C-alpha positions in Angstrom: 0.0 0.0 0.0 2.8 2.4 0.9 4.4 2.0 -2.5 1.2 3.1 -4.3 1.0 6.4 -2.2 2.6 9.5 -3.6 5.2 11.2 -1.3 3.5 13.6 1.0 0.2 11.8 0.9 0.8 9.0 3.4 -0.6 11.1 6.3 -3.8 11.7 4.3 -4.2 7.9 4.0 -3.7 7.4 7.7 -6.2 10.2 8.5 -8.8 8.9 6.1 -9.1 5.6 8.0 -12.3 5.4 10.0 -10.1 4.3 12.9 -6.3 5.0 13.2 -4.5 2.0 11.6 -1.0 2.9 12.9 0.6 5.4 15.2 -2.7 6.8 16.5 -3.2 8.5 13.1 0.1 10.4 13.6 2.6 11.0 10.7 6.0 12.5 10.5 8.3 14.4 8.1 10.3 11.3 7.6 7.3 9.2 6.6 6.3 11.8 4.0 9.8 12.1 2.5 10.6 10.3 -0.7 12.6 7.2 0.3 12.0 8.1 4.0 10.9 4.5 4.6 13.6 2.6 2.7 15.6 -0.6 2.9 17.9 1.0 5.5 15.0 1.4 7.9 13.9 -2.2 7.1 17.4 -3.5 8.0 17.5 -1.5 11.2 14.0 -2.8 12.3 14.9 -6.4 11.5 18.2 -6.2 13.4 16.3 -4.8 16.3 13.9 -7.7 16.1 16.8 -10.2 15.9 18.8 -8.7 18.7 22.0 -10.1 20.1 20.2 -13.0 21.9 17.0 -13.3 19.9 15.8 -16.6 18.6 16.2 -17.4 14.9 13.6 -15.9 12.6 10.7 -18.2 11.8 8.7 -18.4 8.6 5.9 -16.4 10.1 6.1 -14.0 12.9 4.8 -15.3 16.3 3.3 -11.8 17.1 0.6 -11.1 14.4 -1.3 -7.9 14.5 -4.5 -8.0 16.4 -7.7 -9.1 14.7 -10.4 -6.6 14.0 -12.6 -7.9 16.8 -9.8 -7.5 19.4 -9.3 -3.8 18.9 -11.0 -1.4 21.4 -13.8 0.8 20.3 -12.1 4.1 21.3 -10.5 6.1 18.6 -7.7 7.2 21.0 -4.7 5.0 20.2 -3.1 2.9 22.9 0.5 3.6 23.9 3.0 1.2 25.4 2.0 2.5 28.9 -1.6 1.3 28.3 -1.2 -2.1 26.6 -4.1 -4.0 25.1 -5.0 -6.8 27.5 -6.4 -8.9 24.7 -3.2 -8.9 22.7 -0.1 -8.0 24.7 -1.0 -10.5 27.5 -0.4 -13.3 25.0 3.2 -12.2 24.4 6.0 -14.1 26.1 9.0 -12.4 27.5 11.2 -12.8 24.4 8.5 -11.5 22.1 7.9 -8.5 24.3 11.6 -7.6 24.4 11.9 -8.0 20.6 8.9 -5.7 20.1 10.2 -3.1 22.6 13.5 -2.9 20.6 11.5 -2.6 17.3 9.3 0.1 18.8 12.2 2.1 19.9 13.8 1.8 16.4 10.6 2.9 14.8 10.5 6.0 17.0 14.1 6.8 16.3 14.1 6.1 12.5 10.7 7.6 11.6 10.7 10.6 14.0 7.5 9.7 15.7 6.5 10.7 19.3 6.9 7.8 21.8 3.3 8.0 22.9 2.1 7.4 19.3 3.9 4.0 18.9 2.6 0.9 20.6 3.8 -2.6 20.7 1.0 -3.5 18.3 2.4 -0.9 15.9 5.8 -2.4 16.2 4.5 -5.8 15.4 2.7 -4.6 12.3 5.7 -2.6 11.1 8.0 -5.5 11.6 5.7 -8.0 9.9 5.1 -5.8 6.9 8.8 -5.1 6.4 9.6 -8.8 6.8 7.1 -9.5 4.0 8.7 -6.9 1.7 12.2 -8.3 2.4 11.0 -11.9 1.7 9.4 -10.7 -1.6 12.7 -9.1 -2.6 14.6 -12.3 -1.7 12.3 -14.4 -3.8 12.6 -12.1 -6.8 16.4 -12.1 -6.4 16.3 -15.9 -6.4 14.2 -15.9 -9.6 16.9 -13.8 -11.3 19.6 -16.2 -10.2 17.7 -19.3 -11.2 16.9 -17.8 -14.6 20.5 -17.0 -15.2 21.5 -20.6 -14.2 18.9 -22.1 -16.5 19.9 -19.9 -19.4 23.6 -21.0 -19.0 22.5 -24.6 -18.7 23.8 -24.9 -15.1 20.3 -25.7 -13.7 16.9 -27.0 -14.6 13.7 -25.6 -13.3 11.7 -27.9 -11.1 14.6 -29.4 -9.3 15.6 -31.9 -12.0 19.3 -32.9 -12.3 21.2 -30.3 -14.4 23.2 -31.4 -17.5 26.7 -32.5 -16.7 29.4 -29.9 -16.5 31.3 -29.1 -19.6 35.1 -29.7 -20.0 36.9 -27.2 -17.8 33.7 -25.9 -16.2 33.7 -25.5 -12.4 31.2 -27.5 -10.5 30.7 -24.6 -8.0 28.6 -21.7 -9.2 29.5 -18.2 -8.0 26.9 -15.5 -7.7 27.5 -11.9 -6.7 24.5 -9.9 -5.4 24.5 -6.1 -5.0 22.5 -3.6 -3.0 21.8 -2.9 0.6 19.4 -5.7 1.6 22.0 -8.5 1.1 24.6 -6.4 2.9 22.5 -5.2 5.9 19.3 -7.2 6.2 19.6 -10.2 8.5 19.2 -13.6 7.0 18.5 -12.2 3.5 20.8 -14.9 1.9 18.9 -17.6 3.8 15.6 -16.3 2.3 17.1 -16.3 -1.2 18.4 -19.9 -0.8 14.9 -21.1 0.4 13.5 -19.8 -2.9 16.4 -21.2 -4.9 15.7 -24.7 -3.5 12.1 -24.5 -4.7 13.1 -23.3 -8.2 16.1 -25.5 -9.0 16.2 -28.1 -6.4 18.3 -28.6 -3.2 21.2 -30.4 -5.0 21.9 -27.6 -7.4 21.2 -24.9 -4.8 24.0 -26.4 -2.6 26.5 -25.8 -5.4 25.8 -22.1 -5.5 28.1 -19.7 -3.7 26.4 -16.3 -3.0 28.5 -13.3 -2.0 28.2 -9.6 -1.8 29.1 -7.5 -4.8 30.4 -4.0 -4.2 29.4 -1.5 -6.8 27.6 -4.2 -8.8 26.5 -1.9 -11.5 30.0 -0.6 -12.3 31.7 -4.0 -11.9 28.9 -5.7 -13.9 29.4 -3.3 -16.8 33.1 -3.9 -16.8 32.7 -7.7 -16.8 30.2 -7.5 -19.7 32.7 -5.4 -21.6 35.5 -7.8 -20.8 33.4 -10.7 -22.0 32.6 -8.9 -25.2 36.3 -8.3 -25.9 37.1 -12.0 -25.2 34.3 -13.1 -27.6 35.5 -10.8 -30.3 39.1 -12.1 -29.9 37.8 -15.7 -30.0 35.9 -15.0 -33.2 38.9 -13.4 -34.8 41.1 -16.4 -34.0 38.5 -18.7 -35.5 38.4 -16.7 -38.7 42.2 -16.7 -39.0 42.4 -20.4 -38.3 40.0 -21.1 -41.2 42.1 -19.1 -43.7 44.7 -21.1 -45.7 48.4 -20.5 -44.9 50.4 -18.5 -47.4 52.7 -21.4 -48.1 49.7 -23.4 -49.3 48.9 -20.9 -52.1 50.7 -21.6 -55.4 53.4 -19.0 -56.0 52.1 -18.0 -59.5 48.6 -17.4 -57.9 49.8 -15.5 -54.8 51.6 -12.9 -56.9 48.8 -12.3 -59.5 46.1 -9.7 -59.2 42.5 -11.0 -59.2 42.2 -10.1 -62.9 45.3 -12.1 -63.7 44.2 -15.0 -61.6 40.9 -15.3 -63.4 42.8 -15.5 -66.7 45.5 -17.9 -65.7 43.3 -20.5 -63.9 42.5 -23.2 -66.5 39.0 -24.3 -67.1 37.8 -27.6 -65.6 37.1 -28.9 -69.1 
């Protein structure tokens, strides 16, 4: 939903809700700035959720947002000092600590007043951002799988790939750029989960994923290098197909094309 809202209009969407959906209907300058809620904020929120001693992330968050029937009727939003007994009482100690860290990170990163951000808000923000990151990881895995299928290093559906060609490495190196793989916790794990679905576990285990610094610049340089190598290879092939000078008869090698056509005897 946020992606479809023009910058500066997010507060209007929050205010238009019959009941405040997040932050008690409050907004901030950061929220209404283009790229204010970007991948850097996503990474900070996820690191706050993980924490130094947090349990590993599961497929689905254990702290879902409250159901519609569980919300109180009052329009005034609940702060952390007035927790919802229907929802926060179900949190265990670990989940509560995780959400407190996320809540503080949301306050710091988005410039919201502390009284406007509840633990429920923190749970919703973290769950939405985790869904966006998982979607990005799946799309990245699709790009990797498509490249491997195109280069005949993998087969969609998990079937066994064709045998490696002579001199071809059995390991497959993949470099990924941008901030999510560098800063978002467990992003590579999410990519590998999708890769296993697309090309099978056996092939996925042969893939080495690493971070690429300045992927756009390095990628352009590698493409140019490969183009030069291909041109050189084609040039060598053309030269190898031409006859050597010593194989050409001396009387033909010194004649002009007009002379050659006159000196060559007819087949008859």
